[in-house]
C-alpha positions as CSV (number, residue, x, y, z in Angstrom):
1,M,-42.1,-14.6,53.6
2,T,-40.7,-11.1,53.8
3,I,-43.1,-9.5,51.3
4,S,-44.9,-6.4,52.5
5,S,-48.6,-7.2,52.5
6,D,-49.5,-3.6,51.7
7,Q,-47.5,-3.9,48.5
8,I,-49.3,-7.1,47.2
9,L,-52.7,-7.4,49.0
10,T,-54.0,-3.9,48.3
11,P,-56.4,-3.0,45.4
12,F,-54.8,-1.9,42.2
13,D,-56.2,-0.4,38.9
14,I,-55.0,-1.7,35.6
15,G,-56.5,0.4,32.7
16,Q,-60.3,0.4,33.3
17,V,-60.2,-2.6,35.6
18,S,-60.0,-2.5,39.4
19,L,-58.3,-5.6,41.0
20,K,-58.7,-6.6,44.6
21,N,-55.0,-7.4,45.0
22,R,-51.8,-7.7,42.9
23,F,-51.7,-11.5,42.5
24,A,-52.4,-12.8,39.1
25,V,-52.5,-16.3,37.5
26,A,-50.1,-16.5,34.6
27,P,-51.3,-17.9,31.3
28,M,-50.8,-21.7,31.0
29,T,-51.7,-23.9,28.1
30,R,-53.9,-26.8,29.4
31,I,-55.5,-28.2,26.1
32,S,-58.8,-29.0,27.8
33,A,-61.3,-27.5,25.3
34,S,-63.4,-29.5,22.9
35,E,-62.0,-30.6,19.6
36,K,-63.9,-27.6,18.1
37,G,-62.2,-25.2,20.5
38,L,-65.1,-24.7,22.8
39,A,-64.3,-23.9,26.5
40,S,-65.4,-26.8,28.6
41,Q,-66.9,-27.3,32.0
42,R,-63.5,-28.6,33.1
43,Q,-62.1,-25.2,32.2
44,V,-64.9,-23.4,34.1
45,D,-64.0,-25.3,37.3
46,Y,-60.3,-24.8,36.7
47,Y,-60.5,-21.0,36.3
48,E,-63.1,-20.6,39.1
49,R,-60.8,-22.1,41.7
50,F,-58.2,-19.4,41.2
51,A,-60.8,-16.7,41.8
52,K,-62.2,-18.5,44.7
53,G,-58.6,-18.8,46.0
54,G,-58.2,-15.0,46.1
55,F,-56.4,-14.2,42.9
56,G,-57.3,-10.6,41.8
57,L,-56.5,-11.4,38.1
58,T,-56.4,-14.4,35.9
59,V,-54.9,-14.4,32.4
60,T,-56.3,-17.3,30.3
61,E,-54.3,-19.8,28.3
62,G,-53.6,-18.7,24.8
63,I,-56.8,-18.5,22.8
64,Y,-56.4,-18.9,19.0
65,T,-57.8,-16.1,16.9
66,D,-58.6,-17.2,13.4
67,Q,-59.6,-20.2,11.3
68,K,-56.4,-20.1,9.2
69,F,-53.0,-20.4,10.8
70,S,-53.4,-19.3,14.4
71,Q,-54.3,-22.6,16.2
72,G,-51.3,-24.1,17.9
73,Y,-52.5,-27.2,19.7
74,L,-55.2,-29.8,19.5
75,F,-57.9,-29.1,22.1
76,Q,-56.8,-25.5,22.4
77,P,-59.7,-23.1,23.0
78,G,-60.5,-20.5,20.3
79,I,-62.6,-17.4,20.0
80,T,-63.0,-17.3,16.2
81,D,-66.8,-17.4,16.0
82,L,-69.9,-16.8,18.0
83,E,-70.1,-20.4,19.3
84,Q,-66.6,-20.3,20.7
85,A,-67.1,-16.8,22.2
86,E,-70.3,-17.8,23.9
87,A,-68.6,-20.8,25.5
88,W,-66.3,-18.5,27.4
89,R,-69.2,-16.8,29.2
90,A,-69.4,-19.6,31.7
91,V,-65.7,-19.2,32.5
92,T,-65.9,-15.4,33.0
93,S,-69.1,-15.6,35.0
94,A,-67.5,-18.2,37.3
95,V,-64.5,-15.9,37.9
96,H,-66.7,-12.8,38.4
97,K,-68.8,-14.6,41.0
98,H,-65.8,-14.5,43.4
99,D,-64.8,-10.8,42.7
100,G,-62.0,-11.9,40.3
101,K,-61.1,-10.4,37.0
102,I,-60.1,-12.3,33.9
103,F,-58.2,-11.3,30.7
104,A,-58.3,-13.2,27.5
105,Q,-54.9,-13.9,26.1
106,L,-55.1,-13.8,22.3
107,M,-52.5,-16.0,20.6
108,H,-51.4,-16.8,17.1
109,A,-49.0,-19.8,17.1
110,G,-47.5,-19.1,13.7
111,A,-44.6,-21.5,12.9
112,L,-44.9,-23.2,16.3
113,S,-48.3,-24.7,15.4
114,Q,-48.3,-28.4,16.0
115,G,-52.0,-29.1,15.9
116,N,-54.4,-27.0,13.7
117,R,-57.7,-28.4,12.4
118,F,-57.9,-25.6,9.8
119,S,-54.5,-26.0,8.1
120,Q,-52.1,-28.7,7.2
121,I,-49.2,-26.2,6.9
122,T,-47.8,-23.6,9.2
123,A,-46.9,-20.0,8.5
124,G,-44.5,-17.6,10.0
125,P,-42.4,-14.5,9.1
126,S,-39.9,-16.5,7.1
127,A,-39.4,-20.0,5.8
128,V,-37.1,-20.9,8.8
129,R,-37.6,-24.2,10.6
130,P,-38.1,-23.5,14.3
131,R,-35.5,-24.7,16.7
132,G,-36.1,-27.7,18.9
133,E,-38.9,-30.3,18.7
134,Q,-42.6,-30.3,19.2
135,M,-43.9,-30.8,22.7
136,G,-45.2,-34.2,23.5
137,F,-47.3,-33.0,26.4
138,Y,-49.3,-31.0,23.9
139,Y,-49.6,-34.0,21.5
140,G,-46.7,-33.0,19.3
141,T,-44.0,-35.2,17.9
142,G,-40.8,-34.7,15.9
143,Q,-39.4,-31.5,14.5
144,Y,-41.4,-28.5,13.7
145,P,-42.2,-28.2,10.0
146,T,-40.6,-25.4,8.0
147,P,-43.3,-22.7,7.7
148,S,-44.4,-20.8,4.7
149,A,-43.4,-17.2,4.7
150,M,-46.5,-15.1,5.3
151,T,-47.7,-12.9,2.5
152,E,-49.1,-9.4,3.1
153,E,-52.5,-10.9,2.8
154,D,-51.6,-13.5,5.5
155,I,-50.3,-10.7,7.8
156,A,-53.5,-8.7,7.3
157,D,-55.6,-11.7,8.0
158,A,-53.7,-12.3,11.2
159,I,-54.1,-8.7,12.4
160,D,-57.8,-8.9,11.6
161,G,-58.2,-12.1,13.5
162,F,-56.7,-10.5,16.6
163,A,-59.1,-7.5,16.3
164,K,-62.3,-9.5,15.7
165,S,-61.4,-11.9,18.5
166,A,-60.8,-9.0,20.9
167,L,-64.3,-7.6,20.1
168,R,-65.9,-11.0,20.7
169,A,-63.9,-11.4,24.0
170,V,-65.2,-8.1,25.3
171,E,-68.7,-7.9,23.9
172,I,-69.8,-11.6,23.9
173,S,-67.5,-13.6,26.3
174,G,-67.5,-11.0,29.1
175,F,-63.7,-10.7,29.6
176,D,-62.4,-7.8,31.5
177,G,-59.5,-7.1,29.3
178,I,-57.2,-8.4,26.5
179,E,-53.6,-9.7,26.7
180,I,-51.9,-9.8,23.3
181,H,-49.5,-12.7,23.3
182,G,-46.2,-11.3,21.9
183,A,-44.0,-13.7,23.8
184,N,-42.6,-17.2,24.1
185,G,-41.8,-17.9,20.4
186,Y,-45.3,-17.6,18.9
187,L,-46.2,-15.6,15.8
188,L,-45.7,-12.0,17.1
189,D,-42.5,-13.0,18.9
190,Q,-41.3,-14.8,15.7
191,F,-41.6,-11.4,13.9
192,L,-39.7,-9.7,16.8
193,T,-36.9,-12.3,16.8
194,D,-34.0,-12.0,14.4
195,V,-33.5,-15.7,14.1
196,S,-37.0,-16.5,12.9
197,N,-37.5,-13.2,11.0
198,Q,-35.3,-13.1,7.9
199,R,-37.5,-10.6,6.0
200,T,-36.2,-7.7,4.1
201,D,-39.5,-5.8,3.7
202,K,-41.1,-3.4,6.3
203,W,-41.7,-6.3,8.7
204,G,-38.0,-7.3,9.0
205,G,-34.5,-6.0,9.5
206,E,-34.0,-3.7,12.5
207,V,-35.9,-4.1,15.8
208,K,-38.0,-1.1,14.9
209,N,-39.3,-3.0,11.9
210,R,-39.5,-6.4,13.6
211,I,-41.8,-5.0,16.4
212,R,-44.1,-3.5,13.8
213,L,-46.5,-6.4,13.8
214,I,-47.0,-6.3,17.6
215,L,-47.8,-2.6,17.3
216,E,-50.1,-3.1,14.4
217,V,-52.0,-5.8,16.3
218,Y,-52.2,-3.6,19.4
219,S,-53.6,-0.7,17.3
220,A,-56.2,-3.0,15.7
221,V,-57.2,-4.6,19.0
222,R,-57.4,-1.2,20.8
223,K,-59.7,0.1,18.1
224,A,-61.9,-3.0,18.3
225,A,-62.0,-3.3,22.1
226,G,-62.8,0.3,22.7
227,N,-62.2,1.3,26.4
228,A,-61.3,-2.3,27.5
229,T,-57.9,-2.8,29.2
230,V,-55.4,-4.0,26.6
231,G,-51.8,-5.0,27.1
232,V,-49.0,-7.1,25.6
233,R,-46.9,-10.0,26.9
234,I,-43.2,-9.9,26.1
235,S,-40.3,-12.4,26.7
236,Q,-36.9,-13.3,25.4
237,G,-37.2,-17.1,25.9
238,K,-39.4,-19.2,23.8
239,V,-41.1,-22.6,24.4
240,N,-38.7,-24.0,21.8
241,D,-35.6,-22.0,22.8
242,F,-35.9,-21.4,26.5
243,F,-32.8,-19.3,27.1
244,H,-32.8,-17.1,24.0
245,K,-31.5,-13.6,24.5
246,W,-32.1,-10.5,22.3
247,A,-29.0,-9.9,20.2
248,E,-29.3,-6.2,20.7
249,G,-29.3,-6.4,24.5
250,E,-30.5,-3.4,26.4
251,A,-30.8,-1.4,23.2
252,G,-33.4,-3.9,22.1
253,A,-35.2,-3.6,25.4
254,E,-35.3,0.2,25.0
255,M,-36.8,-0.1,21.5
256,V,-39.4,-2.7,22.5
257,F,-40.5,-1.3,25.8
258,G,-40.3,2.3,24.6
259,S,-42.4,1.5,21.5
260,L,-45.0,-0.2,23.6
261,A,-45.1,2.8,26.0
262,D,-45.4,5.2,23.1
263,A,-48.3,3.1,21.7
264,G,-50.1,3.6,25.0
265,V,-50.6,-0.1,26.1
266,D,-52.3,-0.4,29.4
267,F,-49.8,-3.0,30.7
268,I,-46.7,-4.9,29.7
269,H,-46.5,-8.5,31.0
270,V,-42.8,-9.5,31.1
271,T,-41.7,-13.1,31.6
272,E,-38.3,-14.7,32.1
273,F,-37.3,-18.1,33.5
274,E,-36.2,-16.4,36.7
275,A,-37.6,-12.9,36.7
276,W,-35.3,-11.4,39.3
277,K,-32.0,-12.3,37.5
278,P,-30.1,-10.0,35.0
279,A,-31.7,-9.9,31.6
280,F,-28.4,-9.8,29.8
281,A,-24.9,-11.1,30.5
282,Q,-23.6,-7.5,29.9
283,G,-25.6,-5.9,32.7
284,S,-27.1,-6.4,36.1
285,D,-30.7,-5.2,35.5
286,S,-33.6,-7.6,35.4
287,F,-36.1,-7.7,32.5
288,V,-38.7,-6.1,34.7
289,K,-36.3,-3.3,35.7
290,L,-35.6,-2.6,32.0
291,A,-39.4,-2.6,31.3
292,R,-39.9,-0.1,34.1
293,R,-37.0,2.1,32.9
294,Y,-38.3,2.4,29.3
295,A,-42.0,2.2,30.0
296,P,-42.1,4.3,33.2
297,N,-45.9,4.9,33.1
298,Q,-47.1,1.5,32.1
299,V,-48.4,-1.1,34.5
300,I,-45.9,-4.0,34.7
301,I,-46.9,-7.6,35.3
302,T,-44.0,-9.9,36.0
303,N,-43.8,-13.7,35.7
304,G,-41.0,-16.2,36.1
305,S,-40.4,-18.7,38.9
306,L,-41.9,-16.4,41.5
307,H,-43.4,-19.3,43.3
308,Q,-40.0,-19.0,45.0
309,V,-41.6,-16.3,47.1
310,D,-38.3,-14.9,48.5
311,H,-37.8,-13.2,45.1
312,I,-41.2,-11.5,44.9
313,Q,-39.9,-8.5,46.8
314,D,-37.0,-8.3,44.4
315,V,-39.2,-7.8,41.4
316,I,-41.5,-5.4,43.3
317,N,-38.4,-3.4,44.1
318,D,-37.4,-3.5,40.4
319,G,-40.8,-2.0,39.4
320,A,-43.3,-4.8,39.1
321,N,-46.9,-3.8,39.9
322,I,-48.5,-7.2,39.6
323,I,-47.0,-10.7,40.3
324,A,-48.2,-13.5,38.0
325,L,-47.8,-17.0,39.2
326,G,-47.8,-20.2,37.0
327,K,-46.3,-23.1,39.0
328,G,-47.2,-21.5,42.2
329,A,-50.9,-21.1,41.2
330,L,-51.1,-24.7,39.9
331,A,-49.7,-26.0,43.3
332,N,-51.7,-23.5,45.3
333,P,-54.9,-22.3,43.5
334,D,-55.6,-20.4,46.8
335,F,-52.1,-18.8,47.0
336,P,-53.3,-15.3,47.8
337,N,-55.5,-16.6,50.6
338,R,-52.7,-18.7,52.0
339,F,-50.4,-15.7,51.8
340,A,-52.8,-13.4,53.6
341,N,-53.3,-16.0,56.4
342,G,-49.6,-16.9,56.7
343,D,-50.3,-20.5,55.8
344,S,-47.6,-22.8,54.3
345,L,-47.4,-23.4,50.5
346,V,-47.6,-26.6,48.6
347,E,-44.6,-27.5,46.4
348,F,-45.2,-27.7,42.7
349,D,-45.4,-31.3,41.4
350,P,-44.3,-31.3,37.7
351,S,-46.2,-34.6,37.1
352,I,-49.4,-32.5,36.9
353,L,-48.3,-31.7,33.4
354,G,-47.7,-35.2,32.2
355,P,-48.0,-37.3,30.2
356,V,-50.4,-34.7,28.6
357,A,-50.8,-31.2,30.0
358,D,-54.6,-31.3,30.2
359,I,-56.5,-30.4,33.3
360,K,-56.7,-33.5,35.5
361,D,-59.2,-34.7,38.2
362,S,-56.4,-34.7,40.8
363,E,-56.3,-30.9,40.6
364,F,-59.7,-30.7,42.2
365,G,-59.0,-33.0,45.1
């Protein structure tokens, strides 16, 4: 490993939160909550092992935010009421016990919902069937249904769900911060993406309109969460369209990252399949480098195949402040400790996510 230890193992502040190092666990859907969306003991043990293994920050799996259209998967955790919020306290307490910090990732699945106990239909920006097929390892089967186009009331309810969930996360659950899930093809990203957003009102059309919902959600969450650290996750690729690229290229990146910077987000969490590679065919700059260019004063978290550690230095050089690991963390829940001690790393075994991507006994061996 050629990464400089003083660039990754030193403390770092993100908003109001002080991290012991710059390693983070990326959000990963593990569908291990109860049927009612309550965080389980299995999840407590799962998240605690990352903190015990030395990660300064853990970002949770996507947590659904309302009892309408937001739930995406069966056995996904929620934070829509007092009972769900209180269930998360065991998780946050376990992480804090090891001097780790944990952010709640708030997520609305929108048109990509494939398991919602509150609704038999899905909703998105427009009545456009999502590309691809539902994911079998999250109990899905067949094509995604065509969603109903959200009304102004639906949009207002979604914003309110994010805000109230953020308040519960901070005041009841004990989370250290909030990550708004604006990536990977879920609702906020559906509004941002021209393919899924065919609207002609204030929520559609040019990028400056398509990003409006992300900014409105951030504003509402910021107001609800007070001084808590709040940021946004952004991607081009989606879980149902892995290699999607923004049609506007770098001009789109300038609008998105510049708008988030103007809004004052505490951090931007960018993710690409391979984070160090050029974001667009027309240029040589990575997604993280573009984020740094157009949001020069924001903290940048970067995720994307960085278990290939030779590339961690590349994204640090491009402007990343915090390195978020998914596969690397699953294979090595003690990755930071191994890195600090110069120990070898375990290769990621994809069978851990099959046939269903729940948390398995073998992960605690």
